[in-house]
N, CA, C and O of each residue as an XYZ file, in Angstrom:
460
protein
N     -19.480    -53.976    -49.910
C     -18.405    -53.412    -50.700
C     -18.255    -51.934    -50.344
O     -19.245    -51.207    -50.253
N     -17.029    -51.501    -50.147
C     -16.768    -50.093    -49.864
C     -17.022    -49.262    -51.113
O     -16.919    -49.766    -52.231
N     -17.355    -47.986    -50.923
C     -17.541    -47.118    -52.092
C     -16.302    -47.125    -52.987
O     -15.170    -47.225    -52.515
N     -16.546    -47.018    -54.256
C     -15.478    -47.102    -55.250
C     -15.697    -45.980    -56.247
O     -16.782    -45.873    -56.818
N     -14.691    -45.137    -56.471
C     -14.848    -44.023    -57.397
C     -14.425    -44.442    -58.799
O     -13.237    -44.591    -59.084
N     -15.397    -44.626    -59.654
C     -15.159    -45.084    -61.026
C     -14.326    -44.074    -61.806
O     -13.436    -44.464    -62.562
N     -14.598    -42.788    -61.636
C     -13.876    -41.762    -62.402
C     -12.394    -41.708    -62.031
O     -11.545    -41.520    -62.902
N     -12.079    -41.871    -60.743
C     -10.675    -41.886    -60.318
C      -9.949    -43.063    -60.945
O      -8.852    -42.908    -61.483
N     -10.563    -44.243    -60.876
C      -9.945    -45.437    -61.461
C      -9.803    -45.286    -62.970
O      -8.782    -45.671    -63.539
N     -10.812    -44.733    -63.617
C     -10.773    -44.557    -65.071
C      -9.630    -43.629    -65.479
O      -8.942    -43.889    -66.466
N      -9.427    -42.552    -64.729
C      -8.340    -41.614    -65.041
C      -6.980    -42.293    -64.908
O      -6.091    -42.070    -65.731
N      -6.814    -43.119    -63.877
C      -5.559    -43.854    -63.691
C      -5.342    -44.842    -64.836
O      -4.229    -44.976    -65.344
N      -6.397    -45.526    -65.233
C      -6.291    -46.485    -66.332
C      -5.954    -45.794    -67.646
O      -5.206    -46.335    -68.460
N      -6.499    -44.611    -67.854
C      -6.217    -43.892    -69.094
C      -4.737    -43.514    -69.171
O      -4.147    -43.563    -70.250
N      -4.140    -43.144    -68.062
C      -2.699    -42.860    -68.047
C      -1.913    -44.113    -68.427
O      -0.945    -44.036    -69.185
N      -2.324    -45.259    -67.905
C      -1.672    -46.529    -68.241
C      -1.846    -46.842    -69.720
O      -0.894    -47.252    -70.384
N      -3.056    -46.651    -70.240
C      -3.335    -46.943    -71.653
C      -2.489    -46.075    -72.575
O      -1.986    -46.548    -73.594
N      -2.337    -44.816    -72.217
C      -1.552    -43.893    -73.055
C      -0.095    -44.324    -73.178
O       0.544    -44.074    -74.200
N       0.431    -44.970    -72.142
C       1.841    -45.380    -72.172
C       2.024    -46.839    -72.596
O       3.153    -47.322    -72.681
N       0.929    -47.537    -72.859
C       0.983    -48.947    -73.253
C       1.064    -49.092    -74.767
O       0.416    -48.347    -75.503
N       1.858    -50.050    -75.229
C       1.933    -50.296    -76.674
C       0.597    -50.808    -77.219
O       0.310    -50.652    -78.406
N      -0.215    -51.417    -76.356
C      -1.539    -51.899    -76.765
C      -2.571    -50.776    -76.763
O      -3.648    -50.922    -77.341
N      -2.249    -49.656    -76.119
C      -3.164    -48.525    -76.092
C      -4.405    -48.737    -75.256
O      -5.419    -48.072    -75.465
N      -4.333    -49.663    -74.305
C      -5.517    -49.917    -73.489
C      -5.127    -50.436    -72.116
O      -4.014    -50.915    -71.901
N      -6.073    -50.327    -71.197
C      -5.926    -50.854    -69.846
C      -7.329    -51.114    -69.318
O      -8.290    -50.482    -69.758
N      -7.449    -52.045    -68.373
C      -8.772    -52.380    -67.848
C      -8.671    -52.836    -66.400
O      -7.629    -53.304    -65.941
N      -9.790    -52.685    -65.697
C      -9.908    -53.140    -64.313
C     -11.347    -53.585    -64.093
O     -12.284    -52.897    -64.499
N     -11.523    -54.744    -63.443
C     -12.855    -55.284    -63.191
C     -13.182    -55.150    -61.698
O     -12.787    -56.007    -60.907
N     -13.898    -54.086    -61.300
C     -14.227    -53.926    -59.887
C     -15.375    -54.816    -59.413
O     -15.511    -55.060    -58.214
N     -16.195    -55.301    -60.334
C     -17.345    -56.134    -59.971
C     -17.337    -57.393    -60.817
O     -17.208    -57.334    -62.040
N     -17.478    -58.548    -60.146
C     -17.552    -59.816    -60.864
C     -16.204    -60.475    -61.011
O     -15.219    -60.076    -60.390
N     -16.184    -61.490    -61.847
C     -14.976    -62.266    -62.077
C     -15.353    -63.702    -62.371
O     -16.515    -63.998    -62.647
N     -14.371    -64.603    -62.313
C     -14.662    -66.013    -62.587
C     -15.791    -66.528    -61.690
O     -15.807    -66.279    -60.485
N     -16.716    -67.236    -62.293
C     -17.818    -67.827    -61.548
C     -19.010    -66.902    -61.327
O     -19.997    -67.311    -60.715
N     -18.937    -65.668    -61.813
C     -20.076    -64.763    -61.663
C     -20.756    -64.565    -63.012
O     -20.133    -64.721    -64.062
N     -22.020    -64.226    -62.973
C     -22.749    -63.994    -64.222
C     -22.602    -62.558    -64.694
O     -22.478    -62.309    -65.893
N     -22.614    -61.598    -63.753
C     -22.505    -60.192    -64.130
C     -21.109    -59.675    -63.817
O     -20.539    -59.972    -62.767
N     -20.568    -58.893    -64.749
C     -19.293    -58.225    -64.506
C     -19.402    -56.765    -64.919
O     -20.184    -56.403    -65.798
N     -18.603    -55.945    -64.269
C     -18.445    -54.554    -64.676
C     -16.953    -54.305    -64.809
O     -16.180    -54.573    -63.890
N     -16.563    -53.789    -65.959
C     -15.155    -53.564    -66.258
C     -14.965    -52.139    -66.739
O     -15.670    -51.672    -67.634
N     -14.010    -51.456    -66.140
C     -13.632    -50.123    -66.605
C     -12.542    -50.328    -67.646
O     -11.531    -50.974    -67.373
N     -12.747    -49.782    -68.830
C     -11.791    -49.935    -69.929
C     -11.341    -48.551    -70.371
O     -12.160    -47.658    -70.587
N     -10.030    -48.385    -70.503
C      -9.462    -47.141    -71.016
C      -8.788    -47.436    -72.345
O      -8.040    -48.406    -72.467
N      -9.051    -46.601    -73.336
C      -8.455    -46.744    -74.662
C      -7.846    -45.415    -75.084
O      -8.502    -44.375    -75.034
N      -6.587    -45.462    -75.499
C      -5.961    -44.266    -76.064
C      -6.568    -44.017    -77.442
O      -7.019    -44.949    -78.107
N      -6.575    -42.781    -77.855
C      -7.155    -42.400    -79.142
C      -6.593    -43.241    -80.281
O      -5.380    -43.408    -80.407
N      -7.500    -43.771    -81.116
C      -7.108    -44.569    -82.271
C      -6.963    -46.050    -81.994
O      -6.822    -46.837    -82.930
N      -6.995    -46.453    -80.728
C      -6.896    -47.876    -80.391
C      -8.293    -48.453    -80.237
O      -9.267    -47.724    -80.049
N      -8.373    -49.782    -80.319
C      -9.687    -50.416    -80.242
C      -9.615    -51.774    -79.581
O      -8.546    -52.371    -79.449
N     -10.780    -52.249    -79.168
C     -10.958    -53.648    -78.812
C     -11.378    -54.301    -80.115
O     -12.441    -53.993    -80.655
N     -10.549    -55.201    -80.621
C     -10.828    -55.827    -81.908
C     -12.150    -56.585    -81.881
O     -12.689    -56.884    -80.815
N     -12.653    -56.885    -83.053
C     -13.925    -57.585    -83.196
C     -13.909    -58.878    -82.390
O     -12.955    -59.655    -82.446
N     -14.987    -59.090    -81.639
C     -15.112    -60.288    -80.809
C     -16.593    -60.622    -80.632
O     -17.468    -59.807    -80.923
N     -16.850    -61.827    -80.155
C     -18.225    -62.285    -79.926
C     -18.797    -61.621    -78.677
O     -18.053    -61.186    -77.798
N     -20.105    -61.549    -78.609
C     -20.799    -61.065    -77.429
C     -21.235    -62.286    -76.623
O     -22.089    -63.049    -77.075
N     -20.654    -62.482    -75.423
C     -21.003    -63.669    -74.640
C     -22.312    -63.545    -73.870
O     -22.705    -64.475    -73.167
N     -22.991    -62.407    -73.995
C     -24.246    -62.204    -73.271
C     -24.771    -60.804    -73.482
O     -24.367    -60.121    -74.423
N     -25.666    -60.371    -72.616
C     -26.193    -59.012    -72.708
C     -25.153    -58.047    -72.154
O     -24.489    -58.343    -71.161
N     -25.014    -56.885    -72.803
C     -23.996    -55.938    -72.356
C     -24.351    -54.511    -72.748
O     -25.047    -54.265    -73.734
N     -23.849    -53.578    -71.943
C     -23.946    -52.157    -72.253
C     -22.581    -51.516    -72.049
O     -21.749    -52.017    -71.293
N     -22.370    -50.405    -72.734
C     -21.158    -49.604    -72.583
C     -21.599    -48.195    -72.187
O     -22.310    -47.528    -72.939
N     -21.176    -47.747    -71.008
C     -21.426    -46.381    -70.561
C     -20.142    -45.593    -70.786
O     -19.106    -45.914    -70.204
N     -20.206    -44.574    -71.619
C     -19.018    -43.773    -71.909
C     -18.788    -42.818    -70.736
O     -19.616    -41.955    -70.448
N     -17.646    -42.992    -70.067
C     -17.298    -42.154    -68.923
C     -16.595    -40.877    -69.358
O     -16.808    -39.812    -68.779
N     -15.752    -40.991    -70.384
C     -15.045    -39.822    -70.915
C     -14.636    -40.099    -72.347
O     -14.498    -41.253    -72.755
N     -14.444    -39.035    -73.106
C     -13.992    -39.181    -74.488
C     -15.100    -39.592    -75.435
O     -16.288    -39.428    -75.159
N     -14.661    -40.138    -76.576
C     -15.600    -40.535    -77.626
C     -15.204    -41.893    -78.180
O     -14.023    -42.184    -78.372
N     -16.219    -42.722    -78.434
C     -16.000    -44.070    -78.954
C     -16.970    -44.359    -80.084
O     -17.985    -43.683    -80.251
N     -16.632    -45.379    -80.851
C     -17.544    -45.936    -81.849
C     -17.665    -47.426    -81.584
O     -16.665    -48.141    -81.508
N     -18.902    -47.886    -81.444
C     -19.211    -49.297    -81.293
C     -19.701    -49.773    -82.649
O     -20.696    -49.264    -83.164
N     -19.013    -50.739    -83.227
C     -19.364    -51.185    -84.562
C     -19.674    -52.663    -84.621
O     -19.086    -53.468    -83.899
N     -20.616    -53.012    -85.501
C     -20.987    -54.398    -85.734
C     -21.484    -54.500    -87.172
O     -22.466    -53.859    -87.544
N     -20.800    -55.310    -87.975
C     -21.178    -55.408    -89.380
C     -21.064    -54.053    -90.042
O     -20.024    -53.401    -89.949
N     -22.134    -53.614    -90.717
C     -22.143    -52.311    -91.384
C     -22.654    -51.182    -90.483
O     -22.728    -50.032    -90.917
N     -23.004    -51.499    -89.245
C     -23.564    -50.497    -88.331
C     -22.494    -49.954    -87.390
O     -21.628    -50.693    -86.920
N     -22.569    -48.649    -87.122
C     -21.662    -47.992    -86.179
C     -22.478    -47.030    -85.326
O     -23.278    -46.252    -85.846
N     -22.271    -47.086    -84.010
C     -22.939    -46.187    -83.082
C     -21.864    -45.374    -82.375
O     -20.910    -45.929    -81.829
N     -22.025    -44.065    -82.388
C     -21.070    -43.174    -81.732
C     -21.566    -42.826    -80.340
O     -22.765    -42.670    -80.112
N     -20.618    -42.706    -79.408
C     -20.970    -42.323    -78.051
C     -19.938    -41.381    -77.474
O     -18.746    -41.483    -77.766
N     -20.413    -40.455    -76.643
C     -19.520    -39.548    -75.924
C     -19.943    -39.539    -74.456
O     -20.904    -40.205    -74.073
N     -19.222    -38.787    -73.650
C     -19.419    -38.803    -72.207
C     -20.894    -38.797    -71.821
O     -21.659    -37.924    -72.233
N     -21.274    -39.792    -71.019
C     -22.641    -39.911    -70.539
C     -23.544    -40.776    -71.387
O     -24.642    -41.123    -70.952
N     -23.115    -41.134    -72.588
C     -23.951    -41.959    -73.470
C     -23.892    -43.431    -73.060
O     -22.840    -43.946    -72.681
N     -25.037    -44.086    -73.144
C     -25.144    -45.515    -72.869
C     -25.432    -46.226    -74.181
O     -26.433    -45.944    -74.841
N     -24.555    -47.147    -74.558
C     -24.700    -47.896    -75.804
C     -25.004    -49.354    -75.477
O     -24.334    -49.961    -74.642
N     -26.013    -49.910    -76.136
C     -26.312    -51.333    -75.971
C     -25.449    -52.114    -76.951
O     -25.437    -51.826    -78.148
N     -24.730    -53.102    -76.436
C     -23.853    -53.913    -77.275
C     -24.720    -54.885    -78.071
O     -25.544    -55.592    -77.491
N     -24.546    -54.930    -79.387
C     -25.371    -55.826    -80.203
C     -25.066    -57.292    -79.916
O     -23.966    -57.646    -79.492
N     -26.059    -58.124    -80.157
C     -25.899    -59.570    -79.978
C     -25.250    -60.138    -81.234
O     -25.851    -60.937    -81.953
N     -24.022    -59.718    -81.485
C     -23.285    -60.105    -82.696
C     -21.819    -59.738    -82.483
O     -21.465    -59.093    -81.495
N     -20.976    -60.154    -83.417
C     -19.570    -59.746    -83.353
C     -19.515    -58.220    -83.418
O     -20.280    -57.593    -84.151
N     -18.609    -57.635    -82.650
C     -18.539    -56.181    -82.570
C     -17.137    -55.745    -82.164
O     -16.319    -56.558    -81.731
N     -16.873    -54.448    -82.310
C     -15.603    -53.868    -81.866
C     -15.891    -52.507    -81.239
O     -16.960    -51.929    -81.437
N     -14.911    -52.006    -80.477
C     -15.044    -50.698    -79.848
C     -13.790    -49.895    -80.166
O     -12.683    -50.303    -79.814
N     -13.959    -48.757    -80.830
C     -12.860    -47.896    -81.255
C     -12.907    -46.583    -80.484
O     -13.965    -45.966    -80.359
N     -11.755    -46.158    -79.966
C     -11.663    -44.851    -79.315
C     -11.328    -43.808    -80.374
O     -10.250    -43.849    -80.967
N     -12.242    -42.877    -80.614
C     -11.976    -41.809    -81.579
C     -11.290    -40.626    -80.899
O     -10.861    -39.683    -81.564
N     -11.190    -40.680    -79.576
C     -10.371    -39.785    -78.761
C      -9.974    -40.624    -77.547
O     -10.511    -41.716    -77.364
N      -9.052    -40.146    -76.717
C      -8.792    -40.872    -75.478
C     -10.132    -41.077    -74.788
O     -10.914    -40.135    -74.661
N     -10.407    -42.307    -74.339
C     -11.737    -42.594    -73.809
C     -11.688    -43.616    -72.685
O     -10.797    -44.464    -72.623
N     -12.677    -43.511    -71.796
C     -12.895    -44.527    -70.777
C     -14.361    -44.920    -70.810
O     -15.235    -44.081    -71.031
N     -14.622    -46.197    -70.588
C     -15.992    -46.706    -70.596
C     -16.183    -47.680    -69.442
O     -15.222    -48.245    -68.921
N     -17.429    -47.865    -69.055
C     -17.798    -48.888    -68.090
C     -18.611    -49.930    -68.846
O     -19.731    -49.664    -69.283
N     -18.039    -51.111    -68.993
C     -18.709    -52.230    -69.660
C     -19.418    -53.061    -68.602
O     -18.786    -53.550    -67.666
N     -20.724    -53.220    -68.748
C     -21.500    -54.099    -67.880
C     -21.986    -55.253    -68.736
O     -22.605    -55.043    -69.779
N     -21.705    -56.476    -68.295
C     -22.140    -57.630    -69.086
C     -22.682    -58.724    -68.178
O     -22.235    -58.910    -67.046
N     -23.654    -59.433    -68.716
C     -24.246    -60.582    -68.041
C     -24.111    -61.757    -68.991
O     -24.622    -61.730    -70.110
N     -23.412    -62.795    -68.530
C     -23.184    -63.969    -69.373
C     -24.489    -64.721    -69.596
O     -25.366    -64.764    -68.732
N     -24.587    -65.304    -70.766
C     -25.743    -66.151    -71.072
C     -25.625    -67.448    -70.282
O     -24.539    -68.006    -70.126
N     -26.740    -67.899    -69.803
C     -26.767    -69.211    -69.151
C     -26.966    -70.252    -70.232
O     -27.844    -70.110    -71.083
N     -26.170    -71.280    -70.204
C     -26.326    -72.333    -71.214
C     -27.260    -73.416    -70.693
O     -27.339    -73.673    -69.491
N     -27.955    -74.034    -71.614
C     -28.801    -75.165    -71.274
C     -30.129    -74.815    -70.631
O     -30.793    -75.705    -70.100
N     -30.539    -73.572    -70.656
C     -31.826    -73.202    -70.075
C     -32.951    -73.520    -71.048
O     -32.825    -73.317    -72.255
N     -34.031    -74.011    -70.513
C     -35.211    -74.272    -71.338
C     -36.394    -73.534    -70.744
O     -36.439    -73.274    -69.542
N     -37.334    -73.206    -71.582
C     -38.516    -72.463    -71.115
C     -39.520    -73.388    -70.494
O     -40.576    -72.942    -70.045
C-alpha cells in the first residue's frame, strides 16, 4: 500500500461534513467487506453525532482533531486531539463537541469460535 496521509484526508472530509445536512463524512482506507479489521476516518461537524449503535467487535477511536464525547449508558468519555478512546462493548454514540475528525479502528468478532 502506498503511503496515505490521514490528516490530509481528514481535513477534506471535515469540509464535506460541514456542508452536509447529516454533518458527517467518512472514508475507509483500510479494510472493507470480507475483512476483520477496518480503519475509518470520520469527520463530524460540531454538534453532530453518530447515533447510538451496537459495537460489532473491539474498537478504538483516535481523535485526530477537535473534541468528541464517546457515550455509553450513563458514562461519557471526552477526547481531544491525540487522545485514544476505547469503545465500550455496549451500545454507544459519538458526539462532536467541536468540529472533529477521528480514526476508528475496529476488529469484528468472529462468530462460532470455541476455546
